[in-house]
N, C-alpha and C positions, 0 to 999 in steps of 0.2 A: 398872744398869751397860749391863745389853742394851741399853736405851732409850737412852741414851746414843751409844756406837757408831754407831748408824747416823744421830747428827744430827751427830756428827763428822766420820763421811764426807761425807754431803751438801753440810758445810759446805767440807770441802775440794774437793768436787769443784764446787762453785761456784768458789772460788776459783782453778781450773785452768783455769774458761772464761774467766773476769776476765781474766788472763794471756794466753790464747791473742787473746782478745778485740784486746787492745792488742801484740800482740807478733809481726809480722807474718812474723819469722824462724822461729817455730814452726809456723807452718802449711807446711801439705804436703797440696795443693798450693799454691802461692801463692796470697795472697788476692787477690779483686776490688777491685781499684783505686777510689779514690772517683770520682763522676763528673765529669767534668772542667767546668770554671766555661764559661761561655757568652762567647762573645765580647764583650770590654770590662768586661768583669768583674774582670779582674786590669788594673796598671797596665804600662802600655805601653811606658814610657822609650824613647819614638819608636821604636823597633825597627823593622824593617822584615823580614819574609817572605816567600818564595816564593809564587805566588797557589796554589799546589796542595800548601801545608803544610796537613796537618791540624789542625784544633784543639789534640786533644792533644797533639802535638807542638810546638805554638805554646805552649802553657801550660806544659809541659816547661820552655821556655826561660824563659817568664816568672818561675814558681816560683824558679828556680835563680838569678834575677837578683833577686828580690825579697826571696831570705835573704838575698846577697850586700848588699842594702841595709841591710837587717837587721843587719848582722855585718861591715860594712865593715872590710876588714883586724884585724879583733878577735880578741885572740888568746881562742880557745876551751880549755877543756881537754878531755883525750882523753876524758874520760867527757863527754859532751853530750846534748843534747836530741837528735841527730838516733840517737847510739848508742845512747840509753838509750829511743827511739822502737822500734827495730831488737832490740836484743839482749834489751829489759825488763829491765837489770841496770847495774853500776854498773860493768863492764870498760873497762879502757882501752886499746883499739887503733886501729890504723889505720883512719879512717871514710871515704875518698876513695869507696867504693862505696858504702856505707849511703850519704851523699850524694845520689849522685844515682838511689839507690832512693827515697830519703825525696820527690823531686821528683817524680819517678812515678809513684811511689801518691799524691800529691795532684793530680794531674794527669792522671787518668783514663788516664792511659800504663798497657797490661798490664804483669804482671812474670810472668817464668817462669823456670824452672831450667832449667840447661845441659842436664840429660840428659832433657829433653821428648821424647818421641818421638812426635808429631802434628808435622804439617809448618801452620806458621800462613798465612792465607791473604796474596797480596799485599799486602790493602789493611790487614794488623793493624800498629799502632803500639805497639811492644813495646821495653822493655828486661829483661835479665838480672838477678832476684833473687839476686845471687850476693856472698858479700863477699871473696870473692877474684877478682882483677881476670883472673888466668888463666883463671876458671870463666866470665864475663862475655865474653871470647874464645867461649869455646868455643860456648856459647848464642848468639850470630851467627853464628859461623861454622858450625855445625848449623843454621842456618835458611838459609843459603845469603846473608845479611845480612854477612859480614864482607869493608872494605875493604882492602886492604892497605896501608899508608902507603910501602912500600917498593916497590910496583908498580904507580905511577900513581894512587892512588887519589883521587876527588873528593869532599871535604867538603859536609856540607849543615847549616844552622842545628838544630840538634836532634839531630843526632848525639851518640851519644859518643865520646869520643876516649881511645886507650888510648897512652900511652909505655910506651918501653923506656930501658933503660939500654945504650950499647955498651959491649959485650965481657961483658954479666951478663944478666939476666934481662929477656924483651920485654915484662912485664906487670908493670909497676911502678906506675900511679898512672893514674887513669881523672878523666875531667873530661866536662861539656857544651860542647859548641857553642854558642857564642849568637848569631854571624855568622860571614858569610864572605865577603869581597869580592875577585873575581877581577883578576889585577893584568896580566895578558898571559902568554901561554905555559904553563906550569904553576906561576905561583907565586900564591902565594893569601895576605891577610892574614887571620888568623885571630880573633875574641873567643872566650874561653872561660869560662866560670866553674865554679871548682876547690874544691871541699872538703878539707882536712888539709893546706893546702899551708902549711908549719910551722903547723900546729896553727889555720888561720884559713880563714874565704872569700875567695877572692882572683877579679878580675877579671883573665885575663893579655891582652896582646896581639904578638902575633909573626907571623912570616912562615913560611909552610909552599911547600917545592919538591916537588910531587909527582915529580918527574923529576930529581932533584940528581945534579953533576955525579961525588958520591963517596958510594955506597951510605950509610945509615942519619946521613946529616949533614943532613937535609931538614927542619932548623927554624934560623930566624936570627933577629937582632933587628931591629922596624922602624928604622929611620935617626930618628935626633932630627928630622931636620926637616921631615918625612914623617909624624910623628906626629899624629893628628887627633882619639883618641878621648880622654874622662876617664876617671879615678878605674879607669885600670889598674895593671898590671904590667907595665914595658915590659922587663926585662931576663929573662931566661932560668934557669927556676929551677933547673937543671944544667946544663953546658956540656956535658957527656956524654950528655945526652935527644936522644931523637930517638921519632917520631910513628911507633909500631909500626902504626898503624890505626883505621879507625873503624867504629865499628855501628851499620849503618845502621838507626835505630830506625822510619822511613816511609821510603817509596817512591813 
């Protein structure tokens, strides 16, 4: 019996290590993300990025788009490949933030917790490894990388966007900005990739006014005659949503 116990303990330790290796949420500090792919290794989908956009941030967008192309508007179970990768169990839970974490991890984007004490360098490309959207906001705010959508924030591709609900929580949902088209003045057209929109991965196309006439009413639909992008949802997900702000994953 004395010989059996050490063997059992060793087996349990090996199992624990195996779980830790495949469950980033259990790691503290967060795990080092996979090395980013070289230019051209991921499908480009004819997307154009700013010349100064870091490769990790570009691949963050391309990974998200690739997942949409893999599951375009497909109904996924609440316990799916992204939640299992993150939690390493079959819990059913909202997974919008888990989706952006998965894309970041597989793109070389650094993951941090919201309570990280150190200040990251200006050239750091990062996002928050937090299942709660409010904690993602805290991570960016603490790093000086939070841009308020109610105070004139200008988005860029590769940023994360956080939505709020008027009269309720300002941190209800999170997505990844795929592209930004300036339309003049304070108006922009955004295309985003969003996990857990009615249990699907969707691309959304809408307009964002950085300085709306009425606060918290900064989202609107693209006029039908001006729709140019394909494979997007053009209606707003919720009429009472607004853009709380953007997490600047890169500068």
